[in-house]
VOPAGU-2260 file (C-alpha; in pm, 1 decimal, decimal comma):
REM VOPAGU-2260
SITE   aa  ch    i         X         Y         Z
SITE  MET   A    0    1565,0   26213,7    9985,4
SITE  PRO   A    1    1192,9   26131,9    9958,0
SITE  ASP   A    2     942,2   26400,0   10057,5
SITE  SER   A    3     841,5   26318,1   10421,7
SITE  ALA   A    4     547,8   26566,8   10423,2
SITE  LEU   A    5     196,7   26416,3   10449,3
SITE  TRP   A    6      -0,4   26436,2   10124,5
SITE  VAL   A    7    -370,7   26347,8   10127,0
SITE  GLY   A    8    -635,1   26338,3    9860,8
SITE  LEU   A    9    -996,6   26234,6    9873,8
SITE  ALA   A   10   -1256,0   26164,8    9602,9
SITE  GLU   A   11   -1597,2   25999,4    9566,6
SITE  THR   A   12   -1774,0   25824,6    9275,3
SITE  ASP   A   13   -2142,9   25736,6    9249,9
SITE  MET   A   14   -2214,4   25369,7    9258,6
SITE  THR   A   15   -2594,5   25384,6    9297,6
SITE  PRO   A   16   -2756,6   25085,2    9127,6
SITE  PRO   A   17   -3056,9   25123,8    8899,4
SITE  VAL   A   18   -3400,5   25133,5    9061,9
SITE  GLY   A   19   -3552,9   24785,8    9044,3
SITE  VAL   A   20   -3244,7   24600,0    9153,2
SITE  ARG   A   21   -3293,1   24369,1    9457,8
SITE  MET   A   22   -3166,5   24497,1    9790,6
SITE  LEU   A   23   -2964,6   24319,7   10059,8
SITE  GLY   A   24   -3049,3   24320,2   10435,1
SITE  GLY   A   25   -3276,9   24052,8   10574,3
SITE  PHE   A   26   -3412,5   23738,2   10413,8
SITE  GLY   A   27   -3727,4   23888,7   10258,6
SITE  VAL   A   28   -3735,5   24007,2    9899,9
SITE  ARG   A   29   -3704,9   24387,4    9865,8
SITE  ILE   A   30   -3688,8   24551,8    9527,6
SITE  SER   A   31   -3559,2   24913,3    9522,1
SITE  THR   A   32   -3813,3   25174,5    9429,2
SITE  GLY   A   33   -3605,2   25492,4    9442,6
SITE  VAL   A   34   -3303,9   25676,4    9593,0
SITE  ALA   A   35   -3304,0   25831,0    9941,8
SITE  ALA   A   36   -2931,8   25895,0    9938,8
SITE  PRO   A   37   -2682,9   25789,3    9672,1
SITE  LEU   A   38   -2443,4   25505,3    9732,2
SITE  LEU   A   39   -2088,0   25612,8    9692,1
SITE  SER   A   40   -1729,2   25484,9    9676,9
SITE  LYS   A   41   -1520,3   25729,1    9887,9
SITE  ALA   A   42   -1153,5   25706,7    9874,6
SITE  LEU   A   43    -866,8   25856,1   10080,5
SITE  VAL   A   44    -512,9   25827,4    9949,3
SITE  ALA   A   45    -235,5   25928,8   10185,3
SITE  ARG   A   46     144,3   25952,8   10108,8
SITE  SER   A   47     449,2   26021,7   10315,1
SITE  GLY   A   48     802,8   25951,8   10193,6
SITE  ASP   A   49     801,0   25650,1    9974,6
SITE  LYS   A   50     484,4   25494,1   10130,9
SITE  GLU   A   51     130,7   25534,5    9995,1
SITE  ILE   A   52    -198,5   25381,6   10104,3
SITE  ALA   A   53    -558,3   25398,0    9993,9
SITE  LEU   A   54    -841,9   25364,0   10244,0
SITE  VAL   A   55   -1187,0   25327,1   10086,0
SITE  GLY   A   56   -1543,6   25307,8   10213,3
SITE  VAL   A   57   -1801,1   25165,5    9970,2
SITE  ASP   A   58   -2167,7   25191,4   10046,4
SITE  LEU   A   59   -2242,5   24825,8   10007,7
SITE  ALA   A   60   -2365,8   24565,8   10253,3
SITE  LEU   A   61   -2098,7   24321,0   10155,8
SITE  PHE   A   62   -1785,2   24329,8    9930,4
SITE  PRO   A   63   -1679,7   23969,3    9841,4
SITE  ARG   A   64   -1313,5   23879,1    9747,5
SITE  GLU   A   65   -1385,3   23846,8    9378,9
SITE  LEU   A   66   -1501,6   24206,6    9352,4
SITE  ALA   A   67   -1229,0   24333,3    9588,9
SITE  ASP   A   68    -952,1   24172,5    9391,0
SITE  LYS   A   69   -1081,0   24319,6    9071,3
SITE  ALA   A   70   -1112,1   24670,5    9218,8
SITE  ILE   A   71    -780,0   24661,2    9379,4
SITE  ALA   A   72    -604,0   24536,3    9062,2
SITE  ALA   A   73    -764,7   24809,4    8849,6
SITE  ALA   A   74    -676,2   25079,0    9113,0
SITE  SER   A   75    -322,2   24963,8    9143,5
SITE  ARG   A   76    -278,0   24953,8    8765,4
SITE  ARG   A   77    -411,8   25310,9    8729,1
SITE  THR   A   78    -231,3   25468,2    9028,8
SITE  GLY   A   79      83,2   25258,3    9098,9
SITE  ILE   A   80     -33,3   25212,9    9461,8
SITE  PRO   A   81      68,7   24855,1    9566,8
SITE  ARG   A   82    -216,4   24611,3    9583,3
SITE  SER   A   83    -124,0   24529,4    9937,0
SITE  ALA   A   84    -172,5   24899,7   10030,4
SITE  ILE   A   85    -533,3   24929,6    9911,7
SITE  LEU   A   86    -797,2   24868,1   10178,7
SITE  ILE   A   87   -1165,5   24870,9   10071,8
SITE  SER   A   88   -1434,0   24829,6   10344,9
SITE  ALA   A   89   -1808,7   24784,6   10288,9
SITE  THR   A   90   -1998,7   25031,6   10503,7
SITE  HIS   A   91   -2260,1   24753,6   10545,2
SITE  THR   A   92   -2558,1   24955,6   10452,9
SITE  HIS   A   93   -2870,4   24733,9   10460,2
SITE  THR   A   94   -3033,4   24955,2   10195,4
SITE  GLY   A   95   -2779,3   24868,6    9926,3
SITE  PRO   A   96   -2772,3   24597,2    9660,9
SITE  ASP   A   97   -2694,5   24229,9    9696,2
SITE  THR   A   98   -2334,9   24189,9    9584,2
SITE  SER   A   99   -2257,8   23868,2    9763,8
SITE  GLY   A  100   -2506,5   23607,0    9646,8
SITE  VAL   A  101   -2420,1   23377,8    9945,1
SITE  PHE   A  102   -2787,4   23352,0   10041,4
SITE  PHE   A  103   -2957,8   23440,3    9709,5
SITE  PRO   A  104   -2725,6   23385,8    9410,9
SITE  ASP   A  105   -3004,5   23480,1    9164,4
SITE  ALA   A  106   -3036,9   23827,8    9323,3
SITE  LEU   A  107   -2716,3   23952,7    9165,5
SITE  ASP   A  108   -2747,0   24215,0    8889,5
SITE  ALA   A  109   -2472,9   24116,5    8640,9
SITE  ASP   A  110   -2441,9   24451,1    8464,8
SITE  TYR   A  111   -2406,6   24635,4    8796,6
SITE  MET   A  112   -2159,8   24385,8    8932,2
SITE  ALA   A  113   -1950,3   24424,0    8614,7
SITE  ARG   A  114   -1923,4   24801,7    8656,0
SITE  LEU   A  115   -1843,2   24810,5    9027,2
SITE  PRO   A  116   -1469,3   24745,8    9021,2
SITE  ASP   A  117   -1396,8   25027,7    8776,9
SITE  THR   A  118   -1626,8   25267,5    8963,4
SITE  ILE   A  119   -1437,3   25190,1    9286,6
SITE  ALA   A  120   -1096,5   25219,2    9122,8
SITE  ALA   A  121   -1194,6   25554,4    8970,4
SITE  SER   A  122   -1251,5   25698,5    9317,6
SITE  ILE   A  123    -897,8   25589,5    9423,8
SITE  GLU   A  124    -746,2   25717,0    9103,8
SITE  GLN   A  125    -920,3   26058,5    9149,3
SITE  ALA   A  126    -820,2   26079,2    9519,6
SITE  LYS   A  127    -451,9   26028,0    9427,6
SITE  ALA   A  128    -481,7   26297,7    9159,5
SITE  LYS   A  129    -614,8   26547,4    9426,7
SITE  ALA   A  130    -343,3   26474,2    9678,1
SITE  ARG   A  131    -206,6   26794,0    9845,3
SITE  PRO   A  132       8,9   26872,9   10152,5
SITE  ALA   A  133    -202,0   26827,0   10452,3
SITE  THR   A  134    -205,3   26840,6   10830,9
SITE  MET   A  135    -369,9   26560,7   11032,5
SITE  HIS   A  136    -593,1   26610,3   11333,0
SITE  ILE   A  137    -741,0   26327,1   11552,0
SITE  GLY   A  138   -1059,1   26355,1   11750,1
SITE  ARG   A  139   -1291,1   26129,8   11937,4
SITE  SER   A  140   -1637,7   26142,2   12084,7
SITE  LEU   A  141   -1782,4   25885,0   12321,0
SITE  VAL   A  142   -2134,1   25778,4   12213,7
SITE  HIS   A  143   -2341,3   25579,6   12464,9
SITE  HIS   A  144   -2688,8   25662,7   12325,1
SITE  GLY   A  145   -2845,7   25512,6   12016,6
SITE  LEU   A  146   -2667,7   25175,1   12005,9
SITE  HIS   A  147   -2696,6   24839,6   12186,8
SITE  TYR   A  148   -2534,6   24492,3   12202,7
SITE  ARG   A  149   -2782,2   24295,5   12002,2
SITE  ARG   A  150   -2755,1   23947,0   12158,6
SITE  VAL   A  151   -2961,5   23881,7   12472,8
SITE  ILE   A  152   -2874,2   23584,4   12696,7
SITE  CYS   A  153   -3147,7   23371,4   12845,5
SITE  LYS   A  154   -3103,9   23172,6   13170,2
SITE  ASP   A  155   -3019,1   22855,5   12982,6
SITE  GLY   A  156   -2715,4   23028,0   12837,9
SITE  LYS   A  157   -2856,1   23055,8   12484,5
SITE  ALA   A  158   -2883,3   23381,8   12292,9
SITE  PHE   A  159   -3153,0   23544,2   12090,5
SITE  ASN   A  160   -3114,9   23859,4   11885,1
SITE  THR   A  161   -3286,6   24169,4   12005,5
SITE  TRP   A  162   -3509,4   24190,6   11703,7
SITE  MET   A  163   -3658,8   23846,2   11778,5
SITE  SER   A  164   -3911,5   24001,2   12013,9
SITE  ASP   A  165   -4168,5   23724,1   11964,6
SITE  ALA   A  166   -3922,4   23471,8   12123,0
SITE  LEU   A  167   -3781,4   23707,5   12389,4
SITE  ASN   A  168   -4129,5   23810,4   12507,0
SITE  SER   A  169   -4242,2   23457,6   12538,4
SITE  LEU   A  170   -4214,9   23320,6   12892,9
SITE  ASP   A  171   -4213,6   22964,4   12750,1
SITE  THR   A  172   -3920,9   23029,9   12511,8
SITE  CYS   A  173   -3718,8   23236,6   12749,3
SITE  PRO   A  174   -3847,1   23230,7   13105,3
SITE  GLN   A  175   -3563,5   23448,9   13241,5
SITE  ILE   A  176   -3344,9   23702,6   13053,8
SITE  LEU   A  177   -3001,0   23776,8   13200,1
SITE  GLY   A  178   -2933,0   24082,6   13001,9
SITE  ALA   A  179   -2715,8   24174,5   12706,8
SITE  GLY   A  180   -2441,8   23929,2   12627,1
SITE  GLY   A  181   -2162,7   24183,2   12597,0
SITE  PRO   A  182   -2042,7   24547,0   12565,1
SITE  ILE   A  183   -2055,9   24817,7   12307,3
SITE  ASP   A  184   -1759,6   25028,9   12174,0
SITE  PRO   A  185   -1854,7   25394,3   12233,9
SITE  GLU   A  186   -1558,7   25539,4   12043,9
SITE  MET   A  187   -1650,7   25763,0   11746,0
SITE  TRP   A  188   -1317,8   25841,5   11579,3
SITE  VAL   A  189   -1269,1   26132,6   11328,0
SITE  VAL   A  190    -944,0   26209,6   11153,3
SITE  ARG   A  191    -964,7   26558,2   11000,1
SITE  PHE   A  192    -735,0   26669,4   10718,9
SITE  ASP   A  193    -660,6   27039,9   10653,5
SITE  ASP   A  194    -485,4   27201,1   10361,7
SITE  ALA   A  195    -188,9   27423,3   10383,6
SITE  ALA   A  196    -414,1   27722,6   10452,4
SITE  GLY   A  197    -577,0   27551,4   10746,8
SITE  ASN   A  198    -899,0   27469,7   10564,0
SITE  PRO   A  199   -1055,3   27124,8   10639,4
SITE  PHE   A  200   -1112,1   26927,2   10313,1
SITE  GLY   A  201   -1141,4   26563,4   10422,5
SITE  ALA   A  202   -1212,1   26331,5   10713,8
SITE  LEU   A  203   -1185,9   25963,8   10807,3
SITE  VAL   A  204   -1473,4   25845,1   11030,6
SITE  ASN   A  205   -1493,1   25518,5   11225,1
SITE  PHE   A  206   -1774,4   25387,7   11446,6
SITE  SER   A  207   -1889,8   25046,3   11566,0
SITE  VAL   A  208   -2254,9   25013,9   11498,0
SITE  HIS   A  209   -2447,1   24845,4   11210,0
SITE  ALA   A  210   -2565,3   25070,0   10922,9
SITE  ASN   A  211   -2915,4   24912,9   10923,1
SITE  SER   A  212   -3142,2   25176,3   11067,9
SITE  HIS   A  213   -3287,8   25339,6   10750,7
SITE  GLY   A  214   -3486,3   25041,8   10625,2
SITE  GLY   A  215   -3747,2   25059,7   10351,8
SITE  ASP   A  216   -3707,3   24997,8    9980,5
SITE  GLN   A  217   -3496,0   25305,7    9865,4
SITE  TRP   A  218   -3125,3   25304,6    9822,0
SITE  SER   A  219   -2954,4   25471,8   10115,7
SITE  ALA   A  220   -2606,5   25486,8   10264,5
SITE  ASP   A  221   -2778,0   25502,7   10608,0
SITE  TYR   A  222   -2634,4   25697,6   10894,4
SITE  PRO   A  223   -2282,6   25742,3   10738,3
SITE  ALA   A  224   -2452,6   25960,0   10478,6
SITE  VAL   A  225   -2597,7   26177,0   10754,9
SITE  ILE   A  226   -2261,8   26203,6   10905,0
SITE  ALA   A  227   -2125,6   26322,2   10567,9
SITE  GLU   A  228   -2417,5   26573,6   10550,6
SITE  HIS   A  229   -2340,2   26722,0   10894,3
SITE  MET   A  230   -1962,3   26737,5   10817,7
SITE  ARG   A  231   -2026,3   26935,0   10500,5
SITE  ALA   A  232   -2268,1   27173,8   10680,1
SITE  ALA   A  233   -1981,0   27242,2   10924,5
SITE  TYR   A  234   -1687,7   27258,4   10684,3
SITE  GLY   A  235   -1822,6   27328,4   10330,7
SITE  SER   A  236   -1985,8   27134,3   10048,2
SITE  SER   A  237   -1655,6   27011,0    9911,2
SITE  LEU   A  238   -1542,0   26817,3   10222,2
SITE  ILE   A  239   -1539,3   26434,9   10177,9
SITE  SER   A  240   -1569,2   26198,5   10466,3
SITE  VAL   A  241   -1469,8   25839,4   10425,9
SITE  PHE   A  242   -1656,1   25606,9   10659,3
SITE  LEU   A  243   -1498,7   25275,2   10778,7
SITE  PRO   A  244   -1728,8   25050,4   10991,9
SITE  GLY   A  245   -1583,5   24937,5   11322,5
SITE  ALA   A  246   -1626,8   24602,6   11491,0
SITE  CYS   A  247   -2001,8   24600,6   11491,0
SITE  GLY   A  248   -2106,6   24249,7   11397,9
SITE  ASN   A  249   -2319,8   24231,8   11707,3
SITE  VAL   A  250   -2396,3   24593,7   11765,6
SITE  ASN   A  251   -2719,4   24762,6   11633,5
SITE  PRO   A  252   -2871,8   25108,7   11645,1
SITE  THR   A  253   -3161,4   25131,5   11897,5
SITE  LEU   A  254   -3402,4   25302,2   11654,4
SITE  GLY   A  255   -3492,9   25234,1   11290,0
SITE  GLY   A  256   -3774,3   25281,4   11039,5
SITE  ARG   A  257   -3960,9   25608,7   11084,2
SITE  ARG   A  258   -3734,4   25711,6   11369,2
SITE  TRP   A  259   -3400,5   25618,1   11208,5
SITE  ARG   A  260   -3302,5   25986,0   11159,6
SITE  GLU   A  261   -3304,9   26052,5   11531,6
SITE  VAL   A  262   -3020,3   25816,5   11590,6
SITE  ALA   A  263   -2836,4   25917,1   11265,9
SITE  ASP   A  264   -2841,9   26280,9   11366,8
SITE  HIS   A  265   -2705,6   26190,0   11708,5
SITE  PHE   A  266   -2421,8   26000,2   11558,5
SITE  ALA   A  267   -2349,6   26281,6   11308,4
SITE  GLU   A  268   -2348,8   26543,8   11590,8
SITE  ALA   A  269   -2093,1   26337,0   11773,7
SITE  ALA   A  270   -1873,8   26307,5   11460,3
SITE  THR   A  271   -1886,2   26673,5   11393,3
SITE  ASP   A  272   -1803,7   26758,7   11758,7
SITE  ALA   A  273   -1496,4   26514,6   11735,0
SITE  ALA   A  274   -1380,1   26682,2   11417,8
SITE  LYS   A  275   -1403,9   27023,8   11581,1
SITE  ARG   A  276   -1211,2   26915,0   11887,7
SITE  ALA   A  277    -953,4   26714,6   11689,1
SITE  ARG   A  278    -593,6   26754,7   11803,2
SITE  LEU   A  279    -319,5   26844,9   11559,6
SITE  ILE   A  280     -59,8   26565,8   11500,4
SITE  PRO   A  281     276,2   26726,8   11444,8
SITE  GLY   A  282     473,4   26605,8   11140,6
SITE  PRO   A  283     640,4   26415,4   10999,7
SITE  THR   A  284     353,8   26169,1   10976,0
SITE  ALA   A  285     446,2   25805,7   10899,0
SITE  VAL   A  286     230,9   25621,0   10639,6
SITE  ASP   A  287     271,3   25243,0   10616,7
SITE  VAL   A  288      84,6   24921,6   10557,8
SITE  GLU   A  289     106,3   24541,7   10600,6
SITE  ARG   A  290    -113,9   24272,7   10456,3
SITE  CYS   A  291    -122,4   23897,2   10516,3
SITE  ASP   A  292    -350,6   23643,1   10337,5
SITE  LEU   A  293    -398,0   23388,2   10618,9
SITE  MET   A  294    -523,5   23034,7   10554,0
SITE  VAL   A  295    -800,4   22958,4   10806,9
SITE  PRO   A  296   -1027,6   22655,8   10839,3
SITE  ARG   A  297   -1391,3   22699,1   10733,6
SITE  ILE   A  298   -1675,9   22606,3   10958,6
SITE  ALA   A  299   -1793,5   22244,3   10957,8
SITE  PRO   A  300   -2168,9   22234,1   10895,9
SITE  ASP   A  301   -2210,6   21901,0   11087,1
SITE  GLN   A  302   -2077,4   22063,0   11404,6
SITE  GLN   A  303   -2370,7   22301,2   11431,1
SITE  PRO   A  304   -2596,7   22203,0   11725,9
SITE  ALA   A  305   -2916,6   22031,0   11616,9
SITE  GLY   A  306   -3220,2   22269,5   11608,4
SITE  ALA   A  307   -2996,6   22582,2   11615,4
SITE  VAL   A  308   -3183,6   22728,8   11310,6
SITE  GLU   A  309   -3531,2   22622,6   11419,3
SITE  ARG   A  310   -3514,2   22767,7   11771,2
SITE  LEU   A  311   -3476,8   23121,8   11629,8
SITE  ASN   A  312   -3781,8   23334,3   11552,3
SITE  TRP   A  313   -3768,8   23635,2   11325,3
SITE  GLY   A  314   -4131,8   23710,0   11407,0
SITE  GLY   A  315   -4446,5   23516,6   11323,2
SITE  GLY   A  316   -4270,6   23189,1   11380,6
SITE  ARG   A  317   -4037,1   23246,8   11077,9
SITE  THR   A  318   -3704,1   23058,8   11115,4
SITE  PHE   A  319   -3585,4   23072,6   10746,0
SITE  SER   A  320   -3489,2   22711,1   10786,3
SITE  ASP   A  321   -3509,9   22660,7   10404,4
SITE  VAL   A  322   -3263,3   22944,0   10344,9
SITE  PHE   A  323   -3013,1   22814,9   10595,6
SITE  GLU   A  324   -3047,5   22455,4   10477,5
SITE  THR   A  325   -2951,1   22573,0   10119,0
SITE  VAL   A  326   -2662,5   22792,8   10226,4
SITE  SER   A  327   -2526,2   22523,8   10458,2
SITE  SER   A  328   -2499,7   22292,4   10166,9
SITE  ARG   A  329   -2303,7   22553,5    9977,2
SITE  VAL   A  330   -2066,2   22603,2   10272,4
SITE  ALA   A  331   -2015,9   22227,9   10293,3
SITE  ALA   A  332   -1900,2   22222,6    9931,0
SITE  MET   A  333   -1642,8   22499,1    9984,1
SITE  PRO   A  334   -1272,6   22418,5   10029,1
SITE  LYS   A  335   -1178,3   22330,3   10381,6
SITE  GLU   A  336    -940,3   22621,6   10409,5
SITE  TYR   A  337    -999,9   22981,6   10320,4
SITE  ALA   A  338    -753,5   23260,9   10242,4
SITE  ALA   A  339    -856,9   23547,7   10467,9
SITE  PRO   A  340    -704,3   23893,9   10378,8
SITE  ILE   A  341    -587,6   24082,8   10689,7
SITE  SER   A  342    -449,9   24431,3   10661,9
SITE  VAL   A  343    -313,0   24690,2   10902,2
SITE  ALA   A  344    -218,4   25047,9   10802,5
SITE  ARG   A  345     -84,9   25348,9   10991,4
SITE  LEU   A  346    -132,7   25726,8   10963,1
SITE  GLY   A  347     112,2   25853,6   11226,7
SITE  PRO   A  348      -2,6   25747,2   11567,3
SITE  LEU   A  349    -329,4   25596,8   11431,7
SITE  ALA   A  350    -354,9   25237,9   11323,1
SITE  VAL   A  351    -625,6   25087,3   11100,5
SITE  ALA   A  352    -680,5   24710,5   11167,9
SITE  ALA   A  353    -878,3   24560,5   10890,4
SITE  ASN   A  354   -1052,4   24219,5   10898,8
SITE  PRO   A  355   -1259,2   24051,6   10624,1
SITE  GLY   A  356   -1568,5   23959,6   10824,0
SITE  GLU   A  357   -1829,4   24127,2   11051,7
SITE  VAL   A  358   -1616,4   24144,3   11364,8
SITE  PHE   A  359   -1773,4   24103,3   11708,3
SITE  VAL   A  360   -1722,4   24402,2   11929,5
SITE  GLU   A  361   -1550,2   24194,3   12191,7
SITE  ASP   A  362   -1274,1   24114,5   11935,7
SITE  GLY   A  363   -1255,1   24473,0   11820,2
SITE  LEU   A  364   -1189,1   24582,1   12180,3
SITE  ARG   A  365    -932,7   24299,8   12211,0
SITE  ILE   A  366    -746,4   24424,8   11909,5
SITE  LYS   A  367    -747,5   24774,9   12032,5
SITE  GLY   A  368    -627,2   24670,0   12373,9
SITE  HIS   A  369    -331,1   24468,9   12242,9
SITE  SER   A  370    -227,0   24725,6   11974,6
SITE  PRO   A  371      95,5   24902,7   12047,1
SITE  PHE   A  372     -31,3   25223,5   11874,2
SITE  PRO   A  373    -159,3   25515,7   12075,9
SITE  HIS   A  374    -486,0   25506,9   11876,6
SITE  THR   A  375    -630,2   25207,3   11690,2
SITE  ILE   A  376    -953,8   25171,8   11488,7
SITE  VAL   A  377   -1098,7   24847,6   11344,9
SITE  ALA   A  378   -1225,8   24831,7   10992,5
SITE  GLU   A  379   -1448,0   24533,9   10921,5
SITE  LEU   A  380   -1566,7   24375,1   10587,1
SITE  CYS   A  381   -1239,6   24480,0   10427,9
SITE  ASN   A  382   -1127,5   24335,4   10092,5
SITE  ASP   A  383   -1362,4   24036,5   10140,0
SITE  ASP   A  384   -1672,9   23901,9   10304,1
SITE  ILE   A  385   -1624,3   23591,5   10518,1
SITE  GLY   A  386   -1951,3   23640,1   10708,3
SITE  TYR   A  387   -1964,6   23706,4   11077,6
SITE  GLN   A  388   -1660,8   23672,7   11300,0
SITE  PRO   A  389   -1819,9   23555,9   11627,5
SITE  THR   A  390   -1620,7   23495,3   11938,6
SITE  ARG   A  391   -1563,0   23138,4   12048,8
SITE  GLN   A  392   -1807,4   23202,2   12335,4
SITE  ALA   A  393   -2080,7   23298,6   12088,5
SITE  PHE   A  394   -2096,5   22958,8   11921,6
SITE  PRO   A  395   -2249,0   22759,5   12211,6
SITE  GLN   A  396   -2475,0   23056,5   12290,8
SITE  GLN   A  397   -2613,0   23021,4   11941,8
SITE  GLY   A  398   -2819,0   23307,8   11806,5
SITE  TYR   A  399   -2817,6   23417,8   11438,6
SITE  GLU   A  400   -2451,8   23509,4   11375,0
SITE  PRO   A  401   -2281,7   23173,1   11446,3
SITE  LEU   A  402   -2514,1   22985,4   11206,7
SITE  VAL   A  403   -2348,0   22805,7   10921,4
SITE  GLY   A  404   -2379,8   23043,3   10629,3
SITE  ALA   A  405   -2403,1   23352,1   10850,1
SITE  THR   A  406   -2037,9   23261,2   10925,9
SITE  ARG   A  407   -1815,4   23053,5   10704,3
SITE  VAL   A  408   -1499,9   23033,7   10918,2
SITE  SER   A  409   -1457,5   22820,4   11225,2
SITE  ALA   A  410   -1400,2   22951,7   11583,7
SITE  ASP   A  411   -1028,7   22843,7   11551,6
SITE  GLY   A  412    -996,9   23036,1   11226,6
SITE  ILE   A  413   -1159,0   23353,3   11366,5
SITE  GLU   A  414    -924,5   23342,3   11665,7
SITE  ARG   A  415    -632,8   23306,2   11425,9
SITE  ILE   A  416    -751,5   23613,1   11233,3
SITE  VAL   A  417    -777,3   23827,6   11546,3
SITE  GLY   A  418    -436,8   23701,4   11672,0
SITE  THR   A  419    -266,4   23770,6   11338,8
SITE  THR   A  420    -420,1   24112,3   11328,2
SITE  VAL   A  421    -254,1   24195,1   11660,9
SITE  ASP   A  422      83,1   24040,1   11536,1
SITE  LEU   A  423      68,4   24259,7   11226,3
SITE  LEU   A  424      -6,9   24571,4   11434,7
SITE  GLN   A  425     296,1   24490,1   11651,0
SITE  ALA   A  426     512,3   24422,2   11337,1
SITE  LEU   A  427     397,3   24749,6   11174,7
SITE  TRP   A  428     480,3   24943,6   11492,8
SITE  ALA   A  429     825,5   24785,5   11493,7
SITE  ARG   A  430     840,5   24797,6   11111,0
SITE  GLY   A  431     848,5   24424,9   11074,2
SITE  GLY   A  432     690,7   24192,9   10811,2
SITE  CYS   A  433     394,2   23958,8   10771,3
SITE  ARG   A  434     447,7   23678,8   11016,1
């Protein structure tokens, strides 16, 4: 009989790039000048019976398929964990290196890129080696302060992003604003793991807001690093917290720059409070996973509304038309279908629904609402980077996210990804297969 007890191990490896490497986040050139907080690969390996999964958060803005496949293959070879059971999500820090090259191919640092897969695989290998019997505790805080839906709708039905203040404050450009275009997801989830003596040693954290508040030209994991700092202050310096970003493709923090820490501390306090109030999940705790590589149609550049790029204003009249013209040509040269990796995993009553793009919060809530599990979290930018996953309604509203290049999958394809995610959750709950 296989051991039905829950075993959990966590580990982290340092993946901070050298100073002087170009950063990702925005279209301007930023060269790193120092390290505010190290960039880490944090892995959680859980086993129950004959099932084993790895959930990994990497402090990168984007994690494209080529890198993901290499890291997953290396980790599987070293640990024996099936490739389909390894989920790696980019935390989406905007003070990390460019690892995608979609917008700026010449920004990639070849030496750093070559080292990344092994560095990430090492965190998974070390986490498995540290696995021990554990109890699982689930907690949640509701956070309504410090985040906002970042797409504002004008009276003509078109959207601007909230950072485009020059456009939004112009009575000529937008005579009337009808408010935010959608909701937020206030759920801050924390899964705490205690050892046999009742001592907390690890946590899984999930929240749906962009990690783009820190800014500047120093490497930083942004607010997830502050959550880790607060969790260690509460439970000891050896505790490791793995952060998986929720459906936050259109949700931003309200403060950044010099005031970024205010919001980060607020989020961290909510996470620590959730960990302290977490409810024990009695064993045995099921561990399971499903993955499906779904073929979806890419976006057609010629279907983008005329003038969609030029109407936007990043400030000072900047539209970055040259950048989007170049990347649109690259998208047009891509195959007409794309293999999108979709994964769902379970830890007892908790499901992890992983998509490869920057998921809009509306679809994250839709996935949660249709999941048969008592508790479901969404993990975006997992095992690939397909760009944004806007809702169908967002395309005619325009704004930044539906632009060709910012997204590379059509509205039909995105809806298939979301629908298949729900199907997989239902199959996992019933212990079915990829369908």
